[in-house]
C-alpha positions in Angstrom: 181.0 83.8 116.5 181.5 87.0 114.7 183.1 90.2 116.9 183.0 93.5 115.5 186.9 95.3 115.5 187.3 97.9 117.8 190.2 99.0 116.8 189.1 102.2 115.1 187.0 102.5 118.3 189.9 103.0 120.5 191.6 105.4 118.0 188.9 107.5 117.9 188.6 107.7 121.6 192.3 109.0 121.8 191.3 111.5 119.2 188.4 113.0 121.1 190.6 112.9 124.6 193.0 114.9 123.0 190.7 117.5 121.7 189.2 117.9 125.4 191.9 117.4 127.3 192.2 120.5 129.8 188.4 121.7 128.8 186.8 120.2 132.2 183.7 118.9 129.8 180.8 117.1 131.6 177.9 114.6 130.2 174.8 113.4 131.5 173.2 110.1 130.4 169.7 108.9 130.7 169.1 105.4 130.5 165.6 103.5 130.0 164.3 100.0 130.2 166.0 96.9 131.0 169.3 95.8 132.7 171.3 95.1 129.4 170.5 98.8 128.6 172.0 99.5 132.0 174.9 97.6 130.8 175.5 99.4 127.7 175.0 102.7 129.6 178.0 101.7 131.4 179.8 100.9 128.3 178.9 104.6 127.0 180.0 106.1 130.1 183.2 104.4 129.8 183.8 105.5 126.5 183.4 108.8 127.8 185.2 109.2 130.7 188.3 108.0 128.4 187.2 110.8 126.3 187.7 113.0 129.1 184.3 113.9 130.2 183.0 113.7 133.6 179.8 112.7 134.6 176.9 115.3 136.1 173.7 115.0 136.8 172.9 118.7 136.2 171.9 119.2 132.7 173.2 122.8 132.2 176.4 121.6 133.0 176.4 119.3 130.1 178.5 119.6 127.2 177.1 116.1 126.3 173.8 114.8 126.9 173.0 111.2 126.0 169.7 109.3 125.9 169.7 105.1 125.9 166.2 104.2 124.8 163.9 101.2 125.5 160.7 100.7 123.2 159.0 98.0 125.8 156.5 100.4 126.4 154.5 103.2 125.1 155.6 105.4 128.3 159.6 105.5 127.0 158.4 107.4 124.0 156.4 109.9 126.1 159.5 110.1 128.7 162.1 110.5 125.6 160.0 113.3 123.9 159.5 115.1 127.3 163.3 115.3 127.8 163.9 116.5 124.7 161.7 119.2 125.0 163.7 120.1 128.0 167.2 119.8 126.8 166.4 121.8 123.8 167.4 125.0 126.1 170.5 123.6 126.5 171.3 122.9 123.1 170.0 126.5 122.1 172.2 128.1 125.0 175.8 126.5 125.1 175.7 124.2 122.4 175.6 120.8 123.9 175.8 117.7 121.9 172.7 115.7 121.7 173.0 112.0 120.8 170.2 109.4 121.2 171.0 105.8 120.9 169.4 102.3 122.4 166.6 100.4 120.9 164.2 103.0 120.1 166.3 104.3 117.4 165.7 100.7 115.4 162.0 102.1 115.1 162.0 103.9 112.0 158.5 105.7 112.9 160.5 107.3 115.9 163.6 108.3 114.2 161.1 109.8 111.6 159.2 112.0 114.5 162.8 112.8 115.8 163.8 114.5 112.4 160.4 116.2 112.1 159.8 117.5 115.6 163.1 117.7 117.3 165.4 118.5 114.4 168.3 119.8 116.8 169.4 116.1 117.8 173.2 115.4 116.6 173.7 111.8 116.5 171.1 108.8 116.3 172.7 105.6 116.9 171.5 101.8 118.0 172.5 98.9 120.0 173.9 96.9 116.9 176.5 100.5 116.9 177.5 101.0 120.1 181.2 101.0 118.8 180.9 103.7 116.5 179.5 106.5 119.0 183.2 107.6 119.6 183.6 107.9 115.9 180.0 109.6 115.3 181.6 112.0 118.1 184.5 113.2 116.5 182.7 113.9 113.2 179.9 115.9 115.3 182.7 117.8 116.9 184.9 118.8 113.7 182.1 119.2 111.6 178.6 119.4 113.4 176.9 117.8 110.4 174.1 115.5 112.0 174.9 111.7 112.3 172.0 108.8 111.9 174.3 105.2 112.6 171.7 102.7 112.7 172.0 99.1 111.3 169.0 97.2 110.1 170.5 93.9 111.3 171.1 91.5 113.7 174.7 93.1 114.6 177.8 91.3 115.9 179.2 90.5 119.4 181.3 93.9 120.6 184.0 92.8 122.9 186.5 95.1 124.6 184.7 98.6 125.1 185.9 100.5 128.0 183.1 100.3 130.8 182.2 102.4 133.7 180.3 100.6 136.4 177.5 102.0 138.7 178.6 99.9 141.2 182.1 98.4 142.8 180.3 95.6 144.6 177.9 94.4 141.8 178.1 93.9 138.4 175.7 92.9 135.4 177.5 91.0 132.5 176.0 90.4 129.0 176.2 86.6 128.1 174.1 86.8 124.6 172.2 89.6 122.6 169.0 89.3 120.7 166.0 86.8 121.0 164.4 84.4 118.2 161.3 83.8 120.4 158.8 86.3 118.8 156.6 87.1 121.9 153.3 88.9 119.7 153.3 91.6 122.3 157.3 92.0 122.6 159.0 94.3 119.9 162.9 93.0 121.1 163.5 90.6 118.0 162.8 93.5 115.8 164.9 96.0 117.6 167.9 93.8 119.1 168.0 91.4 116.5 168.3 87.2 116.8 170.1 85.7 119.5 173.9 85.2 119.7 175.8 84.1 122.6 179.4 85.5 123.5 181.9 83.2 123.4 182.4 81.4 126.9 186.2 82.4 127.5 185.3 86.1 127.0 182.8 85.6 129.8 185.0 83.6 132.0 187.7 85.9 131.8 185.7 89.1 132.2 183.9 87.7 135.8 187.5 86.7 136.6 188.5 90.2 136.7 185.8 91.6 137.9 186.4 89.1 141.0 189.9 90.5 141.0 188.7 93.7 141.4 186.7 93.1 144.2 183.0 92.6 143.2 180.8 90.2 144.6 177.8 89.3 143.0 177.5 88.8 139.2 174.3 89.3 137.2 174.2 87.2 133.8 172.3 89.2 131.2 170.2 88.2 128.3 166.6 88.4 126.8 166.9 84.7 126.9 169.8 83.3 129.0 169.0 79.5 129.6 169.3 79.4 125.5 173.1 80.4 125.7 174.4 79.0 122.8 171.6 76.9 121.6 171.2 78.5 118.6 175.2 78.0 118.0 174.8 74.3 118.2 171.8 74.2 115.7 173.5 75.9 113.4 176.7 74.6 113.8 178.5 78.1 114.4 181.6 77.4 115.7 182.7 78.7 119.1 185.6 77.7 121.4 184.5 75.7 125.0 186.4 77.0 127.9 186.2 75.5 131.0 183.8 73.0 129.9 181.1 75.6 128.8 179.0 74.5 126.2 175.7 75.4 127.6 173.6 77.6 130.2 174.3 75.3 133.1 177.7 74.7 132.7 178.0 78.3 132.3 176.6 78.8 136.1 178.6 75.9 137.4 182.1 77.7 135.9 180.9 81.0 137.2 180.3 78.9 140.7 184.1 78.1 140.7 185.5 81.4 140.2 187.1 82.9 143.5 185.6 86.0 145.1 182.2 85.9 143.5 179.8 85.3 146.5 176.7 85.6 144.7 175.3 85.1 141.1 172.0 85.9 139.7 170.7 86.0 136.0 167.9 87.6 134.1 165.7 87.1 132.0 164.9 83.2 131.7 162.1 81.8 129.6 159.6 78.9 130.9 159.8 76.7 127.8 164.0 76.7 127.8 164.1 75.9 131.9 165.5 72.2 131.2 167.0 70.0 133.9 170.3 70.5 133.7 169.8 74.3 134.5 167.6 73.4 137.7 170.4 71.2 138.5 173.0 73.7 138.6 171.3 76.0 140.6 170.4 73.7 143.3 173.9 72.4 143.6 175.9 75.9 142.7 176.2 77.4 146.2 176.7 80.8 144.6 173.4 80.7 142.4 170.8 82.7 144.2 168.0 80.9 145.3 165.4 83.4 144.0 164.9 82.7 140.4 163.0 84.8 137.9 160.1 83.1 135.8 158.5 85.1 133.8 154.9 84.4 133.4 153.2 87.1 131.6 149.8 85.3 131.5 148.0 82.5 133.8 145.6 81.7 130.7 146.4 79.0 128.3 144.4 80.6 125.5 146.1 84.2 126.0 149.6 82.4 126.5 149.2 80.6 123.2 148.0 84.0 121.3 150.9 85.7 123.0 153.4 82.9 121.5 155.1 81.6 124.8 155.0 78.0 123.9 153.8 76.8 127.2 150.1 76.1 128.8 149.2 77.1 132.4 149.7 73.6 133.5 153.1 73.4 132.0 154.2 76.5 134.0 152.8 75.5 137.6 154.7 72.0 136.8 157.7 73.4 136.5 157.6 75.3 139.3 156.3 72.3 141.2 159.8 70.7 139.9 162.1 73.2 140.7 160.5 73.6 144.3 161.1 70.1 144.5 164.9 70.5 143.1 166.1 73.3 144.8 166.2 74.0 148.3 164.9 77.4 149.5 163.5 78.2 146.0 161.9 81.9 145.8 160.0 83.1 142.5 160.0 86.4 140.9 157.7 86.9 137.5 156.7 89.1 134.9 152.7 89.7 134.8 151.0 91.7 131.5 147.3 92.8 132.5 145.1 93.4 129.8 146.5 91.3 126.7 144.2 91.9 123.4 141.3 89.4 123.9 141.8 88.7 127.7 138.6 87.7 129.3 137.6 87.9 133.0 137.8 84.3 132.7 141.2 84.6 131.6 142.3 86.9 134.3 140.9 84.6 136.8 143.5 82.2 135.9 146.1 84.7 136.3 145.1 85.2 139.8 144.9 81.6 140.4 148.7 81.0 139.4 149.7 84.0 142.0 147.9 82.4 144.5 149.5 79.3 143.8 153.0 80.1 143.2 153.1 83.0 145.7 156.0 84.7 144.2 158.6 86.7 145.8 158.3 89.5 143.7 155.8 90.4 140.9 157.0 92.8 138.1 153.1 93.7 136.9 152.5 95.7 133.6 149.7 97.4 131.8 149.7 96.1 128.1 151.1 98.4 125.8 150.9 98.6 122.3 153.6 98.4 120.2 153.8 99.6 116.5 155.2 96.5 114.6 154.4 94.0 116.7 151.4 91.3 116.1 149.2 92.1 119.2 149.3 95.7 118.3 147.3 94.7 115.2 144.7 92.3 117.0 141.0 94.4 116.9 140.1 92.7 120.5 142.1 95.4 122.1 141.3 95.5 126.2 139.6 98.8 127.3 141.9 100.9 129.4 139.4 100.9 132.3 139.3 97.3 132.4 142.9 97.2 132.4 143.3 99.1 135.0 140.7 97.7 137.1 142.5 94.1 136.6 145.8 95.9 137.4 144.5 96.9 140.6 143.1 93.7 141.7 146.4 92.2 140.6 148.3 94.4 142.8 146.1 93.9 145.6 146.7 90.4 146.0 150.4 90.7 145.4 150.6 93.0 147.9 148.6 90.8 150.5 151.3 87.9 149.6 154.0 90.2 150.2 152.9 91.1 153.4 152.3 87.4 154.3 155.8 86.5 153.1 157.6 89.5 154.8 156.0 88.3 158.4 157.4 84.8 157.9 161.5 86.6 157.1 160.6 88.0 160.9 163.2 86.1 163.3 164.5 84.5 160.8 168.5 84.5 160.0 169.6 86.1 156.7 173.0 86.4 154.7 172.6 89.8 153.4 175.1 91.4 150.9 175.7 94.9 152.3 175.4 97.6 149.3 176.2 100.9 151.0 174.3 103.8 152.9 170.6 104.2 152.3 169.6 106.6 150.0 166.8 107.4 151.7 168.7 107.6 155.5 172.5 108.0 155.6 172.2 106.6 159.1 171.5 102.7 158.1 173.0 100.6 155.6 171.1 98.4 152.8 171.6 95.2 151.7 169.5 92.6 150.3 169.0 89.1 151.0 169.9 86.0 148.5 166.1 86.5 147.6 166.6 89.9 146.9 164.7 91.3 149.8 166.1 94.8 150.6 167.0 95.1 154.0 168.1 97.9 156.2 170.1 97.7 159.3 172.9 99.9 161.4 176.5 99.3 161.0 179.6 100.4 160.0 181.0 101.3 156.5 183.5 98.8 156.5 180.8 96.2 156.5 179.7 97.5 153.0 180.6 95.1 150.4 180.6 91.8 152.7 178.4 89.2 152.9 177.1 89.0 156.6 174.3 87.2 158.7 171.5 89.5 160.0 168.4 88.8 161.9 165.7 90.1 160.9 163.5 91.9 163.6 161.0 93.6 161.8 158.7 93.7 158.2 157.5 96.5 156.0 156.2 96.4 152.6 158.9 97.0 150.6 161.8 96.4 152.9 163.0 94.3 155.9 164.8 95.9 159.0 167.8 93.8 160.9 170.2 93.6 163.3 173.8 92.1 162.7 174.1 88.6 164.1 177.0 87.3 166.2 177.1 83.2 164.9 179.3 82.3 167.6 177.3 84.2 170.5 173.8 83.7 168.5 173.5 87.8 169.4 
């Protein structure tokens, strides 16, 4: 698998670091979109801190302002342009460098709009040129000439970039980039490129190092994680098998063996690629969480066909039944799009029917948003906004009713909780998550942070559970 040589990147990090030495410069970063974007932002933060910038949330203090953009939904564009209008004054007042990166920069009409309406930016770069960011920044510092660093290609694998993670307990690890599915509503294949997997050795060694650093939970990331290494096999692209890893199922088993790691999650899989070996690995690996994200998008076979999802309502429900039979204590989360072009009332009722039958633990609901460049954007039978919103409200009502019922089932049970830290809304309590990703608040000392401990659930609320530490020996 082709990898990018980052030697120039590391050299330019050193050049910028020397220029910035002793200047007390600060940066702010705004991250939009998915966890892959968040992972990219952690790498940008790592590079910026190596270049002698320190992080600030106060824009007025920032000498460098970075936007890592998403283009999955239209409101991301509105958010970016709104923020750019806000930071213009900091550019004019103190000369802050403004860099705009991420998936949105792969859309030519967005870059053209930036040039016309927000010409004060300094750097634009895409997700394929992350390692060029220090070089672009060095050039801007030296000559202040605007830089566009966007590759209209699939990109190669980038290894070895510095990284500054947001947590010292949980870490995300990208295992692949890009997508080959071309769902008709989705812009991702056009901006992230085709599927390409990281070498097994690089993934396993990164996770071992995280375990050595004390990380307890790993989230494996990709647009379609359960097709890991599939393209390489189909196209005879050479890769080195490492510790038996030659598929997503064997990757789960290898990570499960790493000492120190206590929980493994992954996102996002595709239902059409959920093979039996992956189901068996989830069932048999004690560290793999039994909450599985299984994107539905629609419960209507007809709409799924137009979406190019490559499964039917019946196939999805059969897969859920198979997984529930094979995986003890399985819980499921999902994504659902409401108001896709051509969605009739009957189609929407099919979606409600699937939600009723599966009883998801979590549902991420979205009103369909048109994306320029996708087949769905050109479809003539767009659903009126009023109908979309009414259907969204009906789905939300059903989901919240199910969550309320499900939460009550937790009360009185003992759950293993990964304690993540103090609650952001109440410093007097700790917060953590169950295997099924339910937020739990409970009292305790800071020395519990980073540990997986049993807690008895004593009450439930819509978006969190309340627990008490549980002494296994005494039952108290």
